[in-house]
C-alpha positions in Angstrom: 189.9 22.3 149.3 186.5 23.0 150.8 183.6 21.2 149.2 180.2 22.7 148.3 178.8 21.3 151.5 181.7 22.6 153.7 181.1 26.1 152.3 177.3 25.9 152.9 177.7 24.6 156.4 180.1 27.4 157.4 177.5 30.0 156.2 174.7 28.0 157.9 176.6 28.3 161.2 177.1 32.1 160.7 173.4 32.6 159.9 172.3 30.7 163.0 174.5 32.9 165.2 172.3 35.8 164.1 169.0 33.9 164.3 167.8 30.3 163.5 165.6 31.9 160.7 167.9 34.6 159.4 168.2 34.8 155.6 170.1 37.3 153.6 167.7 37.0 150.7 165.0 38.9 152.6 167.3 41.9 152.5 169.5 41.5 149.4 167.4 39.6 146.8 164.1 40.8 145.3 161.8 39.9 142.5 159.6 42.8 141.4 156.6 42.4 139.1 156.2 45.9 137.8 153.3 44.9 135.5 151.0 44.1 138.5 152.7 46.1 141.3 153.8 43.1 143.4 157.1 41.9 145.0 158.6 39.2 147.1 162.0 38.3 148.6 163.2 35.8 147.7 161.1 34.3 144.8 159.6 31.5 147.0 157.1 33.4 149.1 153.8 34.5 147.6 153.9 38.0 146.2 152.5 40.9 148.1 151.2 44.3 146.8 153.5 47.3 146.7 151.5 50.2 148.1 151.4 53.1 145.6 151.6 55.7 148.4 155.0 54.1 149.5 156.7 54.4 146.1 155.4 57.9 145.6 157.6 58.9 148.6 160.4 56.4 148.1 161.1 54.5 144.9 163.1 51.9 146.8 159.8 50.8 148.3 159.6 48.6 145.2 161.8 46.4 147.4 161.6 47.9 150.9 157.8 47.6 151.5 156.5 48.0 155.0 155.3 44.4 154.9 158.7 43.1 154.0 160.3 45.0 156.8 158.1 43.3 159.3 159.2 39.9 157.9 162.8 41.0 158.4 162.0 42.0 162.0 160.6 38.5 162.6 163.8 36.9 161.3 166.0 39.1 163.5 163.9 38.2 166.5 164.2 34.5 165.8 160.7 34.0 164.6 159.9 32.2 161.3 157.9 34.3 158.7 155.1 32.1 157.6 155.6 33.1 154.0 159.0 31.3 154.0 157.5 27.9 154.4 159.4 26.6 151.3 162.6 26.5 153.4 161.0 25.5 156.7 159.5 22.4 155.1 163.0 21.3 154.0 164.7 22.2 157.3 162.0 20.4 159.3 162.6 17.1 157.5 164.4 14.4 159.6 168.2 14.7 159.6 170.3 17.6 158.4 169.1 19.4 155.2 170.2 22.3 153.2 167.5 24.8 152.3 167.5 27.7 149.9 167.9 30.0 152.9 171.4 28.5 153.3 172.2 28.3 149.5 171.1 31.8 148.7 172.9 33.4 151.8 176.0 31.5 150.7 175.9 32.9 147.1 178.5 35.5 146.0 176.0 38.3 145.8 175.2 37.9 149.5 177.8 36.0 151.5 180.3 38.9 152.2 177.5 41.1 153.4 176.3 38.8 156.2 177.8 40.7 159.2 176.9 44.1 157.8 173.3 43.1 157.1 172.8 41.5 160.5 173.7 44.8 162.2 171.1 46.8 160.3 167.9 47.8 162.1 164.9 46.0 160.7 163.3 49.2 159.5 166.3 50.4 157.4 165.9 50.7 153.6 168.5 48.5 151.8 169.9 48.4 148.3 169.5 44.8 147.1 172.5 43.2 145.3 170.3 40.7 143.4 167.3 42.2 141.5 164.9 40.3 139.3 162.4 42.4 137.4 159.3 41.6 135.3 158.5 44.6 133.1 155.6 42.9 131.4 153.5 39.8 131.5 153.3 39.5 127.8 153.9 35.8 127.1 153.3 33.2 124.4 153.1 30.2 126.8 150.4 28.9 129.1 152.4 26.6 131.4 150.1 24.4 133.5 151.5 25.7 136.8 151.5 29.4 135.7 148.6 31.9 136.0 147.1 35.0 134.5 149.2 37.1 136.8 152.3 36.2 134.8 151.1 35.4 131.3 149.0 37.3 128.8 148.2 34.1 127.0 146.8 32.7 130.3 144.7 35.9 130.7 143.3 35.7 127.2 142.3 32.0 127.8 140.7 32.8 131.1 138.7 35.7 129.6 137.4 33.3 126.9 136.6 30.3 129.1 136.3 31.6 132.7 137.4 29.9 135.9 138.4 26.2 136.2 135.9 23.8 137.8 138.3 23.0 140.6 137.6 23.4 144.3 141.1 24.8 145.0 141.6 28.2 143.3 144.9 29.0 141.6 144.2 30.8 138.3 142.5 34.1 139.0 141.9 37.1 136.8 141.4 39.3 139.8 145.1 39.1 140.8 146.3 40.5 137.5 143.9 43.0 136.1 146.0 46.2 136.2 145.7 48.3 133.2 148.8 49.8 131.5 148.0 53.1 133.1 147.8 51.5 136.6 151.0 49.6 136.1 153.0 52.6 134.7 153.7 54.2 138.1 155.6 51.0 139.1 157.7 51.1 135.9 158.3 54.8 136.3 159.4 54.2 139.9 161.8 51.5 138.8 163.6 53.7 136.2 163.7 56.5 138.8 165.4 54.1 141.2 167.7 52.6 138.6 170.6 55.2 138.8 170.9 54.6 142.6 170.4 50.8 142.3 172.7 50.1 139.4 176.2 50.8 140.8 175.9 48.2 143.7 174.1 45.4 141.7 175.8 42.1 141.4 173.0 40.3 139.6 170.3 42.0 137.5 167.8 39.5 136.0 164.9 40.2 133.7 162.0 37.8 133.9 158.4 37.9 132.6 156.1 37.0 131.0 158.6 36.3 128.2 161.3 39.0 128.5 162.3 38.8 124.8 158.8 40.0 123.9 159.3 43.2 126.0 160.9 46.4 124.8 162.2 47.2 128.3 164.4 44.1 128.2 166.3 45.6 125.2 166.2 49.0 127.0 168.2 47.4 129.8 170.9 46.5 127.3 170.9 50.0 125.8 171.0 51.7 129.3 174.1 49.6 130.3 175.8 50.2 127.0 175.3 53.9 127.3 176.5 54.2 130.9 179.9 56.0 131.1 180.6 54.5 134.5 179.7 50.8 133.9 179.3 48.4 136.8 181.9 45.9 135.9 180.9 43.5 138.7 177.5 43.0 137.2 176.1 39.7 136.1 173.3 40.4 133.7 170.7 37.6 133.3 167.6 37.0 131.3 164.9 34.3 131.7 163.5 33.0 128.4 161.2 30.2 127.3 163.2 30.1 124.0 159.9 29.8 122.2 160.1 33.1 120.4 161.1 33.8 116.8 164.7 33.2 116.2 165.4 36.8 115.1 164.7 38.0 118.7 167.2 35.5 120.1 169.7 36.8 117.5 169.0 40.4 118.6 169.5 39.4 122.3 172.8 37.7 121.5 174.1 40.6 119.5 173.3 43.1 122.3 174.8 40.9 125.1 177.9 40.1 123.0 178.5 43.9 122.7 178.3 44.4 126.4 180.7 41.5 127.1 183.2 42.6 124.5 183.2 46.2 125.7 183.6 45.1 129.3 180.4 46.8 130.4 179.3 43.7 132.4 181.2 41.0 134.2 179.1 38.1 132.8 175.8 37.1 131.3 173.6 34.1 132.2 170.6 32.8 130.4 167.9 31.0 132.4 165.6 28.7 130.4 162.8 26.4 131.6 162.2 22.7 131.0 160.5 20.3 133.4 161.0 17.0 131.6 161.4 16.0 127.9 159.4 15.1 124.8 155.7 15.5 124.4 155.3 15.5 128.1 157.4 18.6 128.4 155.3 20.3 125.6 152.1 19.4 127.5 153.3 20.9 130.8 154.6 24.1 129.2 151.8 24.8 126.7 153.3 26.7 123.8 156.6 24.9 123.9 157.9 23.5 120.6 161.1 21.5 121.4 162.3 21.8 117.8 162.2 25.6 118.0 163.6 25.5 121.6 166.6 23.5 120.4 167.2 25.7 117.4 167.2 28.8 119.6 169.4 27.2 122.2 172.0 26.3 119.4 171.8 30.0 118.3 172.7 31.1 121.9 175.5 28.5 122.1 177.0 29.7 118.8 177.0 33.4 119.6 177.7 33.2 123.3 179.8 30.2 123.9 181.4 31.6 127.1 178.1 32.1 129.1 176.5 29.7 131.5 173.0 28.4 130.7 170.8 27.5 133.7 167.9 25.1 133.1 165.1 25.9 135.7 163.0 22.8 136.4 159.7 23.1 138.3 159.4 19.6 139.5 155.8 18.5 139.7 153.9 15.2 139.6 154.2 15.3 135.8 158.0 15.8 135.8 158.6 12.2 136.9 157.5 10.9 133.5 160.4 11.0 131.0 162.7 12.9 133.3 165.7 10.6 132.6 165.5 11.5 128.9 165.7 15.2 129.9 168.8 14.4 132.0 170.4 12.7 128.9 169.8 15.8 126.8 171.4 17.9 129.5 174.4 15.6 129.6 174.8 16.2 125.9 174.6 20.0 126.2 177.0 19.9 129.1 179.6 18.5 126.6 179.2 21.7 124.6 178.8 24.5 127.1 178.5 25.3 130.8 175.1 24.1 131.7 173.5 23.9 135.1 170.3 22.2 136.2 168.3 24.0 139.0 165.4 21.9 140.4 162.7 23.3 142.6 159.8 21.3 143.8 156.4 22.7 142.9 154.3 24.1 145.8 151.6 25.9 144.0 149.1 24.9 142.6 149.1 22.0 145.0 147.0 20.0 142.6 150.2 19.5 140.6 152.4 18.5 143.6 154.7 15.5 143.3 153.2 14.5 146.7 150.0 13.3 144.9 151.9 10.3 143.5 152.2 6.9 145.2 155.5 6.2 146.9 156.4 3.7 144.3 157.4 6.6 142.0 160.4 7.2 144.3 162.1 4.4 142.5 162.1 6.3 139.2 163.3 9.5 140.9 166.2 7.6 142.5 167.2 6.1 139.2 167.5 9.6 137.9 169.6 10.6 140.9 172.0 7.7 140.2 172.2 8.7 136.6 173.2 12.3 137.6 176.0 10.9 139.9 177.2 8.6 137.1 177.3 11.5 134.6 179.1 13.7 137.2 176.5 16.4 137.6 177.6 18.9 140.3 176.9 18.4 144.0 174.6 21.4 143.7 172.5 19.7 141.0 172.4 16.4 142.7 171.4 17.9 146.0 168.5 19.7 144.4 167.0 16.4 143.2 167.8 14.7 146.5 165.8 17.4 148.3 162.8 16.7 146.0 163.0 13.0 146.9 163.2 13.8 150.6 160.3 16.1 150.3 158.3 13.4 148.4 159.1 10.6 150.8 158.5 12.4 154.1 155.2 13.5 155.7 156.5 16.5 157.5 153.5 18.7 156.9 149.7 18.2 156.3 148.9 17.5 152.7 145.3 16.7 151.7 146.3 14.4 148.8 142.8 13.1 147.9 141.3 16.6 147.8 144.0 17.7 145.3 144.0 14.4 143.4 140.3 15.0 142.6 141.1 18.6 141.5 144.0 17.2 139.4 141.5 15.3 137.3 139.1 18.2 137.0 142.0 20.5 136.0 143.4 18.4 133.2 140.1 17.4 131.8 139.4 21.1 131.4 142.9 21.8 130.0 142.2 19.1 127.4 138.9 20.7 126.5 140.3 24.2 126.2 143.5 23.4 124.4 142.6 20.4 122.3 145.2 18.1 123.9 144.8 14.7 125.6 146.3 14.1 129.0 145.9 10.3 129.1 147.5 9.8 125.7 150.4 12.1 126.6 150.9 10.5 130.0 149.8 6.8 129.6 151.9 5.9 132.6 149.4 7.9 134.7 146.3 6.6 133.1 145.3 4.1 135.9 145.9 6.8 138.5 143.9 9.3 136.5 140.9 6.9 136.4 141.3 6.0 140.1 141.4 9.7 141.2 138.4 10.5 139.1 136.3 8.3 141.4 137.6 9.7 144.7 134.7 10.5 147.1 135.4 12.9 149.9 
């Protein structure tokens, strides 16, 4: 029986026959932020603006922007799009490595369309099979690696306190200041596109903001329930911080349960986010209350025992602390339900990168890797942490660590001031580094 790696390597070989940089996600996967009129394919590259004049002529330009078509052209010509550096940084590490270009192109929503897609002219509009949509940036969290572009709570704080005193700029109000009236053409274009998009979808995923605080999330459930020709191959998925009132989680479960029982969708998957455990996790994801999170998770497991729950982990310099305790909780939840851990190393803002830490922290990371093997986490999950370790240990790209270490201190001193928290008390393991980095002279 082929293993995970056998399957991936077969797809990798087929991709390379088209081009050494060909990736099906650039054609078939899209994330669309309707609230600020931006898009990217896949979710790793930075977002780019969707020109209003393009969606007025063609609603599918929510995905098929002129910019994105140029990136597809580069791939077909064997040139690396600069925006896809997340994967290039993995593929350029010494030895053989599996990047998300290979993983995504091997997924069920893409794999059988490889030959067909490779034959398309670069300028052709395509219907994606994996669509992720943010209807609103309304959110009750202010995660340390997030920004006003994706969180109303972040926007409110920035309006009150202004910019951070860091030299590297990440949080910016300018990126996200679309009014409701300015954003509505993008939402209107989406619902205009929906009837053509819906029949061929394999994954439709709602993100945010916090999706359970958006009325459009529940409209999606209603639209699918009312459709007389349901797409029975569809996997519906929601992202949630599970930090909302329990009645909203109950409402989601009831709606999804109805779709599953009536056969209107093939499956449902819930994506939740945690980056470590304990008070450290609550510090990283400001707004997180682990007690409420666990209560809401138990509600989901009770009402939807058949679904898979994916934990998205944005692995940063702070995730190293208490990460094994997080893995222990996951092992417990895996005993109750299908649970998957999906780890991505943080790239932006760089002042939070794991690359800031001294190499001695690789020992803690490797202990976690051994624990995952001992507890029989999947090859997919283990490989994701292994990639983070490889990225951490290898100098395959320029990284101006001291510059970002100094910004790290400035950033968290300001977070403490604004939010009434205390970095050093929460992360005593990093106290000496924090004091050392405070005195860096460039």
